[in-house]
C-alpha angles and dihedrals in degrees: 000000000000101000090127142166112274095209109113115260092010108123099185115136136180101272125160115262099005091112094227118142125200125217132194124227112270094250090160092063113055095189094049090043090058090055091050093049091048092050090046090046092232115162134169094010132109107228120225135199089255093070110102131195117194127221092254087080095057132070126236089254091060091071132079116250130217118238087264093053099257114146111247128209096248123090121231111258090249098046118130126184111255109155114093132155120239093254094050116101091183093225130142114297123206111255112201120159131185133189117186093181103050114168124236088258092055091048089052092051092049092050090047094050100041102026089230137095119274097283098119131063115255112238114259100001122142125267115234097186104137086355117173113192110244138164110266098199105125113256093005106169099186120125124250120268100058117126113270126213131205120236114257094257094169095056112066097189094046090044091055090054093049091047095049094046093049095048094246097112095115091068100090102177104093091204086074091072094059094086109020117095142197125218131237091253091078097059127078118235089251089066092069133075112253113283090357141100090219114114121235115249097262101030116147130192113261111154135072093010127139095207099049128057103167127119109307095220092055092087106110108037101112100105096186130350091198102050116098089215091058099031089117113067117250120269092262097035131105127317095014103116106004111189090002090063095113090062099035093116091064091059097053117110110268125241118244111285091002092135119061126193117255115215110240090241090061101045092103094041120135087241090076099033094100094047125101110252131210133178130207136178140224108214112195146155132200109254128177097165103125122242113231084354086282116072127061107221091200089206142353111245125185124221131164137235103226130214091257094056096256127120118240145143128269111271142080149189120336114238122231110279093012120122121229097253095047089050096052092047091049092049092050090052090052098042102031103024085236116178098230091188086071102028122027141148123244133191093269089062093071112127108174144332129216134193131207112199090190093057095028086229132142119200120199119197127203137179130225117193119200134162121264095256091054092046091056090051091048089054091052095047091050088074089068097047119129092241097042111123094019114050092006122048099178149334119248137184121231114240104227096182129081123222125231094272087064090234114064115081120029097007091053090048091053089054092063121097116272127192120242111329096327091123090057090044090054093050092046091053093047090053099042092048092046092236090133128017120244089248092054091048092049093049094049092045093053097044121100137162092269091064094060 
């Protein structure tokens, strides 16, 4: 292929598996473009979108990183090329491209753009001189001979998904996708028609990819990209959980009565040994300072608005070899910026544990009591937590009072959407700590707007 770097004396080309990424000039940002042109020593020339600069001219720090620290294909918005060899003058390089085997689609595009028959080379198309079809997924290790599939050039939305999942999303000229291919190894068996190697209409790559970690069998769930009814991808389709894809099932809304209470004596039973475990915490302070000089709040309790729009408590999955208490303290440090040398949970702070057979998930719930001054400081410090703005979108207090209409306040709050069994965890803590009576909890739980 002759998609190549336009920096003078740089011979890098788009070749499968070489790990080189190509970037266009930032024509959309005049100030940044000036910096690029200065770094590239380009004068008296009008830059075009067909000028490419390869990743060899950028440092590792110029690229975005995933939450786990993996370098992504996209440049930071402030990145400027700075790595040049001694014999590189970084001046404009001639970009001529030929394609002796243009497809009918490419011929149509050329005719459309030039108004003539296909007798001129289309700018920035791929040379197929001595072209051997290969899989262009970065770092693809599969052997030759597997069936190859063309990118869905005629479907912009589907093409964007393929490009993003295969790590080719920085190549903005759609003509590029006319000739590159992807092998069978990157599609789940559900993507194919029965007893066939033919892909289903809306199949998407989902296996053996470095830029996608979601469920591998969720590869063919886009029923129609043109139907208004299905314009939003299905709940388990693409771009729903990103790098959290391998735990996406835990974040799905539970079915009624899905979680059952585990007796404390059975928490460490073999029955739950193979389950995934998570631990969360109820941070609270006694508070009798009246709200609006009318309502007694009983206590101030902290919950979180999560990235998926649900309410929940700080906490998360327990790592292999990690005990429940260490996990919940670690998670609170990450999500709340909690100083665990001052405030921490111990084994005696356990409130309740639940199990979901469907998800094979055990949730352990703990309490952490602080004074009101400390709780206010914990709220403030949460703004500086590592996960604030990503996994956590905000800290909220639970209104434990009910207004005169017998609905607004705590009953309304209980009618919000809660993740997992966090609503049951909240009610269990309120009862076990005698913050609300069982009768008050039952009344608030059963109240809705229709009863007003």
